[in-house]
C-alpha positions as CSV (number, residue, x, y, z in Angstrom):
1,M,-31.8,86.6,-76.8
2,K,-34.6,83.5,-76.6
3,K,-33.3,81.6,-79.4
4,Y,-30.0,82.4,-78.3
5,F,-30.7,80.3,-75.5
6,K,-31.8,77.8,-77.3
7,F,-28.9,77.1,-79.0
8,V,-26.8,76.7,-76.0
9,V,-29.1,74.4,-74.3
10,L,-28.9,72.2,-77.7
11,G,-24.9,72.6,-77.5
12,I,-24.7,71.3,-74.3
13,I,-27.1,68.1,-74.3
14,A,-25.2,67.4,-77.6
15,L,-21.9,67.4,-75.5
16,I,-23.3,65.4,-72.8
17,F,-24.6,63.0,-75.6
18,I,-21.2,62.8,-77.0
19,G,-19.1,62.3,-74.2
20,T,-21.4,59.5,-72.8
21,F,-20.9,57.8,-76.1
22,A,-17.4,58.1,-76.1
23,F,-17.3,56.8,-72.4
24,L,-19.0,53.9,-73.1
25,Y,-17.2,53.4,-76.4
26,S,-13.7,53.4,-74.2
27,K,-15.2,50.9,-71.2
28,S,-16.4,48.6,-74.4
29,R,-13.2,48.2,-76.2
30,P,-11.0,45.2,-74.7
31,K,-7.9,45.8,-72.0
32,K,-4.6,45.5,-73.2
33,I,-3.3,43.0,-70.7
34,S,0.4,42.7,-69.8
35,Y,2.4,40.3,-67.8
36,E,5.6,39.8,-66.0
37,T,7.9,37.2,-67.5
38,V,10.0,34.8,-65.4
39,K,13.0,32.5,-66.7
40,A,13.4,28.7,-66.1
41,E,16.6,28.8,-63.9
42,V,18.4,25.7,-62.6
43,K,19.0,25.7,-58.7
44,D,18.7,23.3,-55.6
45,L,15.6,22.7,-54.1
46,Q,14.4,21.5,-50.8
47,K,11.2,20.2,-49.2
48,S,10.9,20.7,-46.0
49,T,8.3,21.0,-43.2
50,I,8.6,23.2,-39.7
51,A,7.7,21.3,-36.2
52,T,6.8,23.6,-33.5
53,G,7.9,22.9,-29.9
54,K,10.2,23.7,-27.0
55,I,13.6,23.0,-25.6
56,E,13.6,20.8,-22.4
57,P,16.4,18.8,-20.6
58,R,16.2,15.2,-21.4
59,D,15.8,14.3,-17.8
60,E,14.6,16.9,-15.4
61,I,14.6,14.7,-11.8
62,L,12.1,15.8,-9.8
63,I,13.4,15.8,-5.9
64,K,11.1,14.5,-3.1
65,P,11.6,14.1,1.0
66,Q,11.6,10.2,2.4
67,I,9.6,11.9,5.0
68,S,6.8,13.8,5.8
69,G,7.4,16.8,7.9
70,I,7.8,20.6,8.0
71,I,11.0,22.3,5.7
72,D,13.0,23.8,8.4
73,E,15.8,25.4,5.9
74,V,16.4,25.6,2.3
75,Y,19.9,26.0,1.2
76,K,20.0,26.3,-2.1
77,E,18.1,28.4,-4.9
78,A,16.8,27.8,-8.4
79,G,19.8,28.9,-11.8
80,E,22.5,27.4,-9.0
81,H,24.6,24.3,-10.1
82,I,24.6,21.5,-8.0
83,K,26.4,18.1,-7.5
84,K,25.3,14.6,-6.6
85,G,24.9,14.1,-2.6
86,E,24.8,18.0,-2.0
87,V,21.7,19.1,0.3
88,I,19.0,21.2,-0.7
89,A,17.2,21.7,1.9
90,K,16.3,20.4,5.8
91,V,13.2,18.4,6.7
92,K,12.1,18.9,10.5
93,V,9.9,15.6,11.6
94,I,6.8,15.7,13.2
95,P,5.8,13.2,14.9
96,E,2.6,11.1,14.7
97,L,0.9,10.9,18.7
98,G,0.5,7.2,18.3
99,S,3.6,6.2,16.9
100,L,5.3,8.6,19.4
101,N,3.7,6.9,22.3
102,S,4.2,3.1,21.0
103,A,7.7,4.3,20.6
104,E,8.3,5.3,24.3
105,S,6.4,2.5,25.7
106,R,9.3,-0.1,23.8
107,V,12.4,2.1,25.2
108,R,10.3,1.7,28.8
109,L,9.7,-1.9,28.3
110,A,13.3,-2.5,27.1
111,D,15.0,-0.8,29.7
112,I,13.1,-2.4,32.0
113,N,14.5,-6.1,30.6
114,A,18.3,-5.0,30.4
115,K,17.6,-3.7,33.8
116,Q,16.5,-7.5,34.7
117,N,19.2,-8.9,32.6
118,Q,21.7,-6.9,34.3
119,T,20.9,-8.2,37.8
120,D,20.4,-12.4,36.8
121,F,23.8,-11.6,35.0
122,D,25.6,-10.0,37.9
123,R,24.2,-12.9,39.8
124,M,25.3,-15.5,37.3
125,K,28.7,-14.1,37.2
126,K,29.1,-14.4,41.1
127,L,28.0,-18.0,40.8
128,Y,30.3,-19.1,38.2
129,E,33.1,-17.4,40.0
130,D,32.3,-19.7,43.2
131,K,32.2,-22.8,40.6
132,L,28.9,-23.4,41.7
133,I,27.4,-23.1,37.8
134,S,28.5,-24.4,34.3
135,S,30.5,-22.1,32.3
136,E,27.4,-22.9,29.6
137,D,25.1,-21.4,32.0
138,Y,27.3,-18.1,32.4
139,E,27.9,-17.8,28.6
140,K,24.0,-18.2,28.3
141,S,23.4,-15.7,30.7
142,E,25.5,-13.1,29.3
143,I,24.6,-13.2,25.7
144,T,21.1,-12.7,27.1
145,L,22.5,-9.6,28.9
146,K,23.9,-8.3,25.4
147,Q,20.4,-9.1,23.5
148,A,18.5,-6.9,26.0
149,K,20.8,-4.2,25.7
150,E,20.9,-4.3,21.9
151,E,17.2,-4.2,22.2
152,L,16.8,-0.4,24.3
153,Q,19.4,0.6,21.9
154,T,17.3,-0.2,19.1
155,A,14.1,1.0,20.9
156,K,16.1,4.1,21.7
157,D,17.0,4.7,17.9
158,N,13.2,4.0,17.1
159,L,12.3,6.7,19.1
160,Q,14.6,9.3,18.2
161,I,13.6,8.3,14.8
162,I,10.1,9.2,15.2
163,K,11.0,12.5,17.0
164,E,13.6,13.8,14.7
165,G,14.0,11.6,11.5
166,I,17.5,11.1,12.4
167,T,19.7,8.4,14.8
168,K,23.2,9.7,15.9
169,N,24.8,6.5,14.5
170,S,23.3,7.6,10.6
171,A,23.8,10.9,10.5
172,S,25.6,10.8,7.4
173,F,22.4,8.8,5.8
174,S,19.7,11.3,7.2
175,S,16.3,11.1,5.7
176,T,15.8,15.0,7.1
177,L,18.6,16.2,4.6
178,I,16.9,16.1,1.2
179,R,19.9,16.0,-1.3
180,S,20.6,16.1,-5.1
181,T,20.5,13.0,-7.2
182,I,22.1,13.6,-9.6
183,D,24.9,17.0,-10.8
184,G,22.9,19.3,-12.9
185,L,21.6,22.9,-12.6
186,I,18.5,23.6,-10.3
187,L,15.4,24.6,-12.4
188,D,12.8,24.9,-9.6
189,V,12.7,25.0,-5.7
190,P,8.9,25.3,-4.7
191,V,8.9,25.1,-1.4
192,K,9.7,27.3,1.1
193,A,10.6,27.4,5.1
194,G,7.5,26.4,6.9
195,N,6.1,24.5,3.8
196,S,4.9,21.0,5.3
197,V,5.3,18.5,2.4
198,I,4.6,14.6,2.5
199,M,6.7,11.6,1.5
200,S,5.7,9.5,-1.5
201,N,3.0,6.8,-1.3
202,T,0.6,4.8,-2.8
203,F,-2.0,7.3,-2.7
204,N,0.5,10.5,-3.0
205,D,3.3,11.5,-5.6
206,G,4.7,13.2,-2.4
207,T,5.8,16.8,-2.6
208,T,8.4,18.1,-4.8
209,I,11.0,20.0,-3.1
210,A,13.3,21.0,-6.3
211,S,13.8,19.9,-10.1
212,V,16.9,18.9,-11.3
213,A,18.2,18.5,-14.5
214,N,21.7,18.5,-16.3
215,M,21.6,21.4,-18.9
216,N,23.9,19.6,-21.6
217,D,21.5,16.9,-22.3
218,L,19.1,18.9,-24.4
219,I,16.1,17.6,-26.9
220,F,13.6,19.6,-28.6
221,K,10.5,18.2,-28.2
222,G,7.1,19.0,-31.1
223,K,4.7,17.5,-32.9
224,I,4.4,16.9,-36.8
225,D,1.3,16.9,-38.6
226,E,0.2,12.8,-39.9
227,T,0.4,13.9,-43.6
228,E,4.3,13.9,-42.6
229,V,4.8,11.4,-40.4
230,G,5.3,9.0,-42.7
231,Q,8.3,10.9,-44.5
232,I,10.6,11.2,-41.9
233,H,12.5,8.5,-39.8
234,E,14.8,8.3,-36.6
235,G,18.2,9.7,-37.6
236,M,17.4,12.6,-40.0
237,P,19.3,15.9,-39.7
238,V,17.4,18.8,-38.3
239,K,18.0,22.4,-37.9
240,I,16.6,24.2,-34.4
241,T,15.6,27.5,-34.4
242,I,14.9,29.3,-31.3
243,G,12.7,32.1,-30.4
244,A,14.9,33.8,-27.9
245,L,17.6,33.7,-30.4
246,Q,16.8,34.0,-33.7
247,D,19.9,34.6,-34.8
248,M,21.5,31.3,-34.2
249,K,20.8,27.9,-35.5
250,F,21.7,24.4,-34.0
251,D,22.0,21.3,-35.4
252,A,19.9,18.1,-34.2
253,K,19.3,15.0,-35.0
254,L,15.6,12.8,-34.8
255,E,15.6,10.2,-32.5
256,Y,12.1,9.5,-31.3
257,I,8.8,9.6,-33.2
258,S,5.0,8.7,-31.1
259,P,3.8,5.5,-32.5
260,K,0.6,7.3,-31.4
261,G,-1.5,10.3,-32.8
262,V,-3.2,13.0,-30.7
263,E,-6.1,14.8,-31.9
264,E,-5.4,18.6,-31.9
265,N,-8.0,20.9,-33.7
266,G,-9.1,18.1,-35.6
267,A,-5.9,17.1,-37.1
268,N,-4.0,14.3,-35.7
269,Q,-0.4,15.3,-34.2
270,F,2.6,12.7,-33.5
271,E,5.5,13.8,-30.9
272,I,9.0,14.2,-32.3
273,K,12.2,14.5,-30.1
274,A,15.4,15.6,-31.4
275,A,18.8,15.7,-29.7
276,I,20.8,19.4,-29.6
277,T,24.3,20.0,-30.2
278,V,24.5,23.4,-28.3
279,P,28.3,24.9,-27.8
280,D,29.8,25.5,-24.8
281,S,29.6,29.3,-25.4
282,V,25.7,29.4,-25.5
283,T,23.3,29.0,-22.9
284,I,20.1,28.0,-23.2
285,R,17.2,28.1,-21.2
286,S,14.4,25.0,-20.3
287,G,11.3,25.8,-22.1
288,Y,12.7,27.7,-24.4
289,S,10.1,27.8,-27.4
290,A,11.6,26.6,-31.1
291,N,10.8,25.3,-34.6
292,A,12.6,22.4,-35.8
293,E,13.0,22.3,-39.7
294,I,13.2,18.5,-41.3
295,V,14.0,18.3,-44.7
296,L,11.7,15.8,-46.7
297,A,13.0,15.6,-49.6
298,S,15.7,17.5,-51.9
299,A,17.3,17.8,-55.5
300,S,20.4,19.3,-56.3
301,K,21.1,21.3,-59.6
302,V,17.8,21.1,-61.4
303,L,15.7,23.3,-63.8
304,T,12.9,25.0,-61.4
305,I,10.2,28.0,-61.9
306,P,8.1,29.8,-59.7
307,E,5.5,27.7,-58.9
308,S,2.8,30.6,-59.2
309,S,3.4,30.3,-63.2
310,L,1.5,26.8,-63.5
311,A,-1.4,26.4,-65.4
312,F,-3.6,23.3,-64.9
313,N,-6.2,21.4,-67.1
314,E,-7.6,18.2,-65.8
315,D,-4.6,16.1,-65.3
316,S,-2.0,18.0,-67.3
317,T,0.2,20.7,-66.1
318,F,1.0,23.9,-68.4
319,V,3.2,27.3,-68.5
320,F,3.0,30.2,-71.4
321,L,6.2,30.2,-73.1
322,L,6.9,33.7,-74.7
323,N,7.4,33.6,-78.5
324,S,10.4,35.1,-79.1
325,K,9.1,35.6,-82.6
326,S,6.5,37.9,-82.0
327,T,7.5,41.7,-81.9
328,A,3.8,41.7,-78.9
329,Q,3.8,40.0,-76.0
330,K,2.8,36.9,-77.0
331,F,2.5,33.8,-75.0
332,D,2.4,30.0,-76.4
333,K,0.8,27.3,-74.4
334,R,3.8,24.5,-73.7
335,L,3.3,20.7,-71.7
336,I,5.2,20.5,-69.1
337,T,6.3,17.4,-66.7
338,T,6.8,19.1,-62.5
339,G,8.9,17.1,-59.8
340,L,9.8,18.7,-56.4
341,S,8.2,21.4,-55.0
342,D,9.5,23.7,-51.5
343,G,6.3,26.0,-52.3
344,V,7.9,28.8,-53.6
345,D,9.8,26.9,-56.9
346,I,9.0,23.8,-59.0
347,E,11.1,21.2,-60.5
348,V,10.8,21.3,-64.1
349,K,11.3,17.5,-65.7
350,S,10.3,17.9,-69.2
351,G,9.3,20.5,-71.9
352,L,11.3,23.4,-71.0
353,K,15.1,24.2,-71.0
354,A,17.1,26.8,-68.8
355,G,16.8,30.2,-70.4
356,D,13.3,29.9,-71.1
357,I,11.3,33.1,-70.3
358,I,7.6,32.2,-69.4
359,R,4.4,34.0,-68.1
360,G,4.2,35.1,-64.7
361,K,1.8,36.9,-62.5
362,E,-0.6,39.9,-64.3
363,K,0.8,43.6,-64.4
364,E,-1.2,46.3,-62.4
365,N,-2.5,48.8,-65.2
C-alpha cells in the first residue's frame, strides 16, 4: 500500500513538472502578430479649425434716461418688437430742493418785474395817446414789457421742468418718456416701476432702461489660437453650428480678426467676428453658444491614407506596403512624401499609388 502511494505521489510531481515546462515553453515562443490593412484612396481633403464662441447682434443699443428720477410706468417687455420713437417707460422726476427753491424765486422775481413793466407801459401808452411822448419812447416801453413777459414764461417753464421734467410746449419731446432709438427687438428691460434711475454723466454710465437690437443683423463672436490665426484672413467663408440648433449649419463670412491677442489658460487667443446669413424661417436668440468651422486649406482628388498608418525615422516618413507575392502577411518598408492632413487622413504626394494596400493597426488576438 505504501509502495503504491509513493508511485502516485511521484506521478503527480512528474505531471506538475511537465505542465510547468509546457507552459513556460508556450510563453517563450514569439506571438504571431497580425495587422489590419488599409487601401490608399483618392479623395478630397480639407484642413479646418474650430473656433468656439456665441451669437450676438451686431449692435445692441442700451437705452438710458436723459434725466434722473423714478420709473413711473413700464410699457414694454423683453421679447417685443419695437419701432424707433416708441415709448418704453416713463420717468417721474424728483426735484432737487435747492434747484426747486431757486426756480420758484426766479418766477416770483419775473412776475414782479412783468407787473411793473405792465404798469409802466400803460402809463407810457396814455402819454403817447395824449401826444406827450415820442413814438420811439412808446416803442421802447412796449419792447421792455414783451421782454419781461418772455422772462416770466421762461421762468415758469424752467420751474415746470424741474418739477415734472417737461413743459406743455415741449410735451412731444419729453425727456421723461424713454423712447427707443432704433427699430428692433427688446432683449431686456432690467427696471421695474418704482426703481430709481440716474442719467448718464461724466462719473456714471447711467441706468439702463432697456437693451434693443436688430436681430436681422447677427454676428458670430469667438476666439482662435495664435497657431492658426496666421492662416486666416477677412472674407474667408465660415460654417456656423449652433448648440441649440444642432441639425442646422449657417453660412457666414469672416469680417474681423483682432490685432491683439489675449492670454487665456497659458495660450494667446485672438477674437474673430463673422457675419451670419440666417433664413427668415429660423429664429436665433442672442447669446446662443456656437462653433465656427474655418477651412484653412483644401486639396481636391488627392491620394490619401490614414495618418495613423505612418511610421517615422528622423526626418523620413514610411509606411509598410503589403507584399502581394508572399502567402503570409508580410510587409515591406516604403518611403513616402506626405502633404495636407485633416487630422484623420493625410495626402501622399509620392511613394504610393491608388489601390496599394498598407499595414494598419495591430489586430487584437
